[in-house]
Structure formats: structure tokens, C-alpha cells
C-alpha positions in Angstrom: 10.4 -15.3 -1.8 12.9 -17.7 0.1 13.2 -17.6 4.0 16.5 -16.1 4.0 15.0 -13.0 2.0 11.8 -13.1 4.4 13.9 -12.9 7.4 16.0 -9.9 5.7 13.1 -8.0 5.4 11.8 -8.6 8.9 15.6 -7.6 9.9 15.3 -4.6 8.2 11.7 -3.5 9.3 12.4 -4.1 12.7 15.4 -1.9 13.1 13.5 0.7 11.2 10.7 0.8 13.9 13.4 0.8 16.4 15.0 4.2 14.7 11.5 5.5 14.5 10.7 5.1 18.4 14.4 6.4 19.7 13.7 9.4 17.3 11.0 10.2 19.8 13.6 11.0 22.2 14.4 14.6 21.6 16.4 16.7 23.8 13.5 17.2 26.5 14.5 13.7 27.0 17.9 13.9 26.8 19.0 11.8 30.1 23.1 12.6 29.1 23.2 16.5 29.0 20.6 16.6 32.1 23.1 14.3 33.8 26.4 16.2 32.6 24.7 19.7 33.6 23.7 17.8 36.9 27.1 17.1 38.0 28.5 20.6 36.9 30.2 19.3 33.4 29.1 22.0 31.7 32.3 22.7 29.5 31.4 21.0 25.6 33.0 21.0 22.3 32.0 19.4 19.3 34.7 18.7 16.7 33.2 18.7 13.1 30.1 20.8 14.1 29.6 21.8 10.5 26.3 24.4 10.8 24.5 22.1 13.3 24.9 24.3 16.0 23.8 22.6 19.1 23.3 24.8 22.1 26.2 24.5 24.8 28.9 23.7 22.8 32.2 25.6 21.9 32.7 24.6 18.0 35.2 23.0 16.0 35.3 22.6 12.3 37.8 23.8 9.0 35.0 26.0 7.6 36.0 29.7 7.5 34.7 31.6 10.4 32.6 34.0 8.3 30.1 31.0 7.9 29.1 31.5 11.4 26.7 33.6 13.2 28.1 36.9 15.0 27.1 35.8 18.4 28.6 32.5 17.7 31.8 33.5 16.9 33.6 33.6 19.8 32.8 30.2 20.4 34.3 28.4 17.5 37.7 27.6 16.6 38.4 27.1 12.4 41.0 24.5 12.2 41.9 20.6 10.5 41.3 18.9 13.5 44.2 16.7 11.9 46.1 19.8 12.3 45.7 20.4 16.0 48.7 21.7 17.3 49.8 22.2 21.0 49.0 25.9 20.5 45.6 25.0 19.3 45.1 22.9 22.3 46.4 25.0 24.9 44.3 27.8 23.5 41.0 26.2 23.8 41.7 24.8 27.0 39.9 21.6 28.8 36.8 20.3 28.5 34.4 18.0 30.5 32.8 16.6 27.1 33.7 16.5 23.5 31.6 14.8 21.0 32.5 14.0 17.3 29.8 12.8 15.2 30.6 11.2 11.8 33.8 13.0 11.7 36.4 9.9 12.2 35.8 8.7 9.5 36.8 11.0 7.0 40.3 10.3 8.0 42.5 7.8 7.4 43.7 5.2 10.5 47.3 6.9 11.3 45.6 10.6 10.8 42.6 9.0 13.2 45.0 7.9 15.7 47.1 11.3 16.0 43.6 13.2 16.2 42.2 10.8 18.7 45.4 11.7 20.8 45.2 15.2 20.5 41.5 15.1 21.6 43.1 13.4 24.8 44.9 16.6 25.8 41.8 18.4 25.4 39.7 16.6 28.2 39.7 16.9 31.6 40.7 13.7 33.6 37.3 11.1 33.3 35.6 13.7 30.9 33.6 12.0 28.1 34.1 11.6 24.8 31.7 10.6 22.5 32.3 9.4 18.7 29.9 8.5 16.1 30.1 7.0 12.5 28.6 5.2 10.0 28.3 1.7 11.0 30.0 -0.7 8.4 28.1 -3.7 9.7 24.8 -2.1 8.8 25.9 -1.0 5.7 27.0 -4.8 4.9 23.8 -5.5 5.7 22.1 -3.4 3.4 23.9 -4.8 0.4 24.0 -8.5 1.2 20.1 -7.9 1.9 19.3 -5.8 -1.5 18.0 -3.4 0.6 19.5 -0.1 0.3 16.7 1.3 -2.6 13.9 0.9 0.6 16.5 3.0 2.7 14.8 6.1 2.1 16.7 8.7 4.2 20.5 7.0 2.6 18.9 6.7 -1.0 18.1 10.5 -1.1 21.3 11.2 0.1 23.3 9.3 -2.3 21.4 11.1 -5.3 23.8 13.5 -4.7 26.6 11.6 -6.2 24.9 8.2 -8.0 21.5 7.8 -10.0 18.4 6.2 -7.7 18.3 3.3 -9.9 22.0 1.9 -9.7 22.9 -1.4 -7.9 23.6 -1.7 -4.2 27.4 -2.1 -5.0 27.4 1.5 -5.8 24.9 3.0 -2.9 27.7 0.4 -0.4 30.4 2.0 -2.6 29.0 5.6 -1.6 29.4 4.8 1.8 32.6 3.7 1.5 33.8 6.9 0.2 31.2 9.1 0.3 30.6 13.0 -1.9 33.9 14.1 -3.4 34.0 17.3 -1.1 33.9 15.0 2.3 35.6 12.0 1.1 35.2 8.8 3.6 39.3 7.0 4.4 38.0 5.0 6.5 35.3 2.5 7.6 34.7 1.3 10.9 32.2 -0.5 13.2 32.3 -1.1 17.2 35.4 -2.9 17.2 37.3 -0.5 15.0 36.3 2.5 17.1 37.3 0.6 20.0 40.6 -0.8 18.7 41.4 3.4 18.1 40.4 4.6 21.3 42.9 2.1 22.7 45.8 2.2 21.0 46.5 5.9 22.0 46.3 4.9 25.6 44.5 7.6 26.8 40.8 6.1 27.5 38.8 3.8 29.9 35.5 2.6 30.1 34.7 2.4 26.1 31.6 0.9 25.5 28.9 1.0 23.1 26.2 3.6 23.2 23.4 2.0 22.0 19.7 3.1 20.6 18.6 1.1 23.8 21.4 3.1 26.4 19.1 5.7 28.9 21.9 7.9 28.5 20.9 7.8 24.2 19.4 10.0 22.7 18.2 11.9 19.1 20.5 14.1 18.3 22.2 14.6 21.2 24.4 11.4 21.0 23.2 9.8 17.7 22.7 12.1 15.2 22.0 9.3 12.4 20.5 7.0 14.5 20.1 4.6 11.3 23.4 4.2 10.4 25.1 5.3 13.3 27.8 2.9 16.0 28.4 5.3 19.0 31.1 4.8 21.2 31.3 6.7 24.5 34.8 6.8 26.5 36.2 8.4 29.5 39.8 10.1 29.9 42.6 8.6 32.1 
């Protein structure tokens, strides 16, 4: 094994250890949640929530209302984010905190810009927007390092579409395209998310929320920390 392969394996192992340590930061150590509550910023919206119904949120996704528990239906809006109208925005009202975990990559760059502009209208002034997407840089590293097959979490998910013995190019392509009913339409790294937010001219204090940031926790900020890039921004 040459030095490059050894360095690649060391990089992957160090990241895996960092992610495992990070996952121990559960809700009982969730500084961002606590900070928002202490500041009286308690109106939150989870966009693209799926069935991960974290407490304290209103919810928005495109699934039909009947999927949701009866007690949560008053807090749920069924709408494709790309079709959010001014009427929907007025009905939903303003929020202190909006979270989009693994949503933006399911829209092309044009629809993503429209969606972020609409989301800005749902935020109060100085309200926070948190976005996570798969980090293209991590997936490029996995491809170049030929280490997809040792990435157990991603490999087990990939079996929804490809065989376990598929080449790394298939694993990389699965990240860029996803599975059939929830296709990925764009790829992001930190610079890409920042660029999209800056294009709206609606946000400031745009920055990465790294795993080492005191405000970061699993799963409140990073729900897939082994592949997330997480960005937080404030509404102008």
C-alpha cells in the first residue's frame, strides 16, 4: 500500500471517529435549541420534515395530510416548496427559526433560488435559517479514496438502487441522482449553499456550522453528520 492510500484511510478513519463523537451530542446537549427558547424565539418550521417529526416545530412537506398523526395535523402544511404562494406564506405566518435538512438538493438551481426567496418571506427579521445537504466534497473524497464500500451507513442506503459490489462510480452517481422517487437535482458544497443564499439578497451572517461548533448537535442541526454540510444564516 502506498503512502497516498494510507493517508486516505487515515483521513476516513479520523472523520468516522469525529462523527461518532459528534453523535453523542443529543438533544440534552442541544445548545441551539436551548438558546432559541431562552431568547423567546420559539416559532419554528421544519421544511421537508418527512416523518421525522421533531418536537416544537410546525411542519411543511409535500406528503398528504393523512400520513400525519392526528394531534400534529394542525401544525402541518402539505405543499411542494416550489409551489409556495403568497397566500400560503400569509397563512403560515412568520417564524423565528426554519430548518431544511436534505431538501435543497432535491431542486434544480433555479427552483432552489425561488424556494429560498420564498423562505425568506417566512422568517422574521434576524430569524435563523439552517440548511443541510449532502456535501459534494465528502462524496468526491470517498470516490477518489475508493472508500465508499467501507462507508456502512451510505452503503446500506445505496442498496435501494444498486448492488453492494457496484463500482465506486455507481455510489458517487447515486449521491448525485438519489433514488427514483426522491431524485437529487443539484449538488452542493459549502460554497454552493452560500452562493445560493447570497443570490437572494435576503440573508446575512451566512456561515458554516461545523461539527465542532458549540451550536451543532445530532440530529437537531446535522441529521446525517457523516455526509452533511450545514449552513446557518440570518434574515435581513
